[in-house]
C-alpha positions in Angstrom: 24.9 65.6 9.8 23.4 65.7 6.4 26.6 64.3 4.9 26.6 61.4 7.4 22.9 60.7 6.6 23.7 60.6 2.9 26.6 58.2 3.5 24.5 55.9 5.7 21.7 55.9 3.0 24.3 55.1 0.3 25.6 52.2 2.3 22.1 50.8 2.8 21.5 51.0 -0.9 24.7 49.2 -1.7 24.0 46.5 0.9 20.5 46.0 -0.6 21.8 45.7 -4.1 24.5 43.2 -3.0 21.9 41.0 -1.2 19.5 41.2 -4.1 22.2 39.9 -6.5 23.5 37.3 -4.1 23.3 33.7 -5.2 20.6 32.0 -3.3 19.5 28.4 -3.5 16.3 27.0 -2.0 16.7 24.2 0.5 17.4 21.0 -1.2 14.3 18.8 -0.8 13.0 15.3 -1.4 11.0 14.0 -4.3 7.5 14.9 -3.2 6.0 12.9 -6.2 6.6 9.7 -4.3 3.6 8.7 -2.2 5.6 7.7 0.8 6.9 11.2 1.4 4.8 13.9 3.0 3.7 16.9 1.0 3.0 20.4 2.3 1.4 22.3 -0.6 4.0 22.5 -3.3 7.0 22.5 -0.9 9.5 19.7 -0.8 10.5 18.3 2.6 14.2 19.3 3.1 16.8 16.6 3.0 18.1 15.7 6.5 21.7 15.6 5.3 23.3 17.7 2.5 27.0 17.5 1.5 28.6 20.3 -0.5 31.4 20.3 -3.1 33.0 23.4 -4.6 34.8 22.9 -7.8 36.4 24.7 -10.8 37.3 23.5 -14.3 40.0 25.6 -16.0 39.1 26.5 -19.6 40.7 23.9 -21.9 41.2 21.4 -19.0 41.2 17.8 -20.3 38.1 15.7 -19.3 38.3 12.5 -17.4 36.7 10.8 -20.4 35.5 11.8 -23.9 32.1 10.4 -25.1 30.3 11.5 -28.3 32.7 14.4 -28.8 32.1 15.8 -25.3 34.4 16.0 -22.3 33.1 14.2 -19.2 34.3 15.0 -15.7 33.6 12.9 -12.5 33.2 13.4 -8.8 33.7 10.2 -6.9 31.4 9.7 -3.9 31.8 7.1 -1.1 28.4 6.3 0.6 28.9 4.1 3.7 25.2 3.4 4.5 22.1 2.3 2.8 20.0 5.3 1.7 16.2 5.5 0.7 16.8 8.4 -1.7 19.8 10.4 -3.0 19.5 13.8 -4.6 22.2 15.5 -6.6 22.2 19.1 -7.9 24.8 21.3 -9.6 25.0 25.0 -10.5 27.5 27.0 -12.5 29.0 29.5 -12.0 29.4 30.1 -8.3 29.0 33.8 -7.7 28.6 34.3 -4.0 28.4 31.0 -2.2 31.4 30.0 -0.1 32.6 26.7 1.4 31.8 25.9 5.0 33.9 23.9 7.4 32.3 20.7 6.3 32.4 21.4 2.6 34.5 19.4 0.2 36.6 21.6 -2.0 38.5 20.9 -5.2 42.2 21.7 -5.2 41.5 24.0 -8.2 38.9 26.0 -6.2 41.2 28.7 -4.7 42.8 29.5 -8.1 39.4 29.6 -9.9 36.9 31.0 -7.5 37.5 34.6 -8.7 36.5 33.6 -12.3 32.9 35.0 -12.5 32.9 35.0 -16.3 33.1 31.3 -17.3 30.3 28.8 -16.7 28.7 25.8 -18.4 25.3 24.3 -19.1 25.4 21.6 -16.5 24.3 18.0 -17.4 24.7 15.5 -14.6 24.5 11.7 -14.1 24.7 9.3 -11.2 26.3 5.9 -11.3 27.4 3.1 -8.9 30.5 0.9 -9.3 29.9 -2.8 -9.7 31.4 -5.0 -7.0 32.9 -2.2 -4.8 31.5 -2.3 -1.3 34.6 -1.7 0.8 37.4 0.8 0.8 40.1 -1.8 -0.1 38.5 -2.4 -3.5 38.4 1.3 -4.6 41.9 1.6 -5.9 42.1 -2.1 -6.9 38.9 -2.1 -9.0 37.8 1.5 -9.4 39.5 2.2 -12.7 38.4 -1.0 -14.4 34.9 -1.8 -13.1 31.6 -1.4 -14.8 29.2 1.4 -13.8 25.5 1.1 -13.3 23.5 4.2 -14.2 20.7 5.6 -12.0 19.7 8.4 -14.4 20.7 11.9 -15.6 19.3 15.4 -15.7 19.9 18.4 -18.0 17.8 21.4 -17.0 15.8 22.2 -13.9 13.4 25.1 -13.2 14.2 24.7 -9.4 17.6 26.3 -9.6 18.6 29.9 -10.3 19.2 31.1 -13.9 22.7 31.2 -15.3 24.2 34.5 -16.5 22.8 33.7 -20.0 19.3 34.0 -18.5 18.5 30.3 -19.0 17.6 27.8 -16.3 20.3 25.3 -17.4 21.4 24.1 -13.9 20.6 20.5 -13.0 18.8 18.4 -10.3 18.5 14.6 -10.1 16.7 12.5 -7.5 16.9 8.8 -7.2 14.7 6.6 -5.0 16.2 3.3 -3.9 14.6 0.2 -5.4 15.4 -2.6 -3.0 13.8 -5.3 -5.2 16.2 -4.3 -8.1 19.9 -4.8 -7.3 20.9 -2.4 -10.0 18.7 0.4 -8.6 19.2 -0.1 -4.9 21.2 2.7 -3.1 23.5 0.4 -1.1 26.9 0.9 0.5 29.5 1.5 -2.1 31.4 3.7 -4.6 29.4 6.1 -6.7 30.3 8.9 -9.1 28.6 12.0 -10.4 29.3 12.6 -14.1 29.0 16.1 -15.5 29.4 17.7 -18.9 27.4 20.1 -21.1 24.2 19.3 -22.9 25.6 20.3 -26.3 29.2 19.8 -27.5 31.2 22.5 -25.9 33.6 23.4 -23.1 33.0 22.6 -19.5 34.7 25.6 -17.8 34.3 27.8 -14.8 33.2 27.3 -11.2 30.5 24.9 -10.0 28.7 23.9 -6.9 27.4 20.4 -6.3 25.3 19.0 -3.5 24.4 15.4 -2.5 21.3 15.2 -0.3 19.5 12.4 1.6 16.5 12.0 3.9 18.6 10.2 6.4 22.0 11.1 8.0 24.9 9.8 5.9 27.9 9.7 8.3 31.2 9.2 6.6 30.3 10.4 3.0 33.3 11.6 1.1 33.5 13.4 -2.3 36.7 13.8 -4.3 37.7 14.5 -7.9 39.7 11.2 -8.2 39.9 7.8 -6.5 43.3 8.4 -4.9 42.0 11.6 -3.2 38.9 9.8 -2.1 40.8 7.0 -0.3 43.1 9.5 1.3 40.1 11.4 2.7 38.5 8.2 4.0 41.7 7.4 5.8 41.8 10.9 7.4 38.2 10.5 8.6 39.1 7.5 10.7 
């Protein structure tokens, strides 16, 4: 009996340690600094809709674009309805989070999810493609269109620390400005750009979320335009 008790106690200790080290994210919430959103103390009202993406960048993998000596990578997002606000956040590495049935998953995820060593100092941006408001225009114009920027973010104290001990994960929130066509969150093609703050390698696993205070039926996230259109066709 004493041996059984010791085994049970050991199992409880192991379970406690595992849970204590598990990667936990607070609920993704709205921008409480805006007067038209309710505030409860210092707690953000959670987004009604949150879409997940699990990705992996292999060390040395070429970027989608190179700017100022840094590799930039993109996630393309189709948003089929008008939104009052969009939130984007990204963490790296992914240590214990796992994709759900509704999550979008990079083709590289299965081969890279076991890599717990590599990660990067996330820096994110959010942009909308000019003149693309329907699916038929994505492949025809998506690789040559101009992109309007809504902003960028480097570090956020909201998200967990990285293995380095620094809070270098990123959060960006955008409120739609109906009076400004360049800042309105309308139906169309968007992209999340990500790189590192300093010149260096983007490598390792990452987890991205897109949140909104209203339901966004039909949102699709993919690493390239061809995959995006294919997923949109499958959702019909």
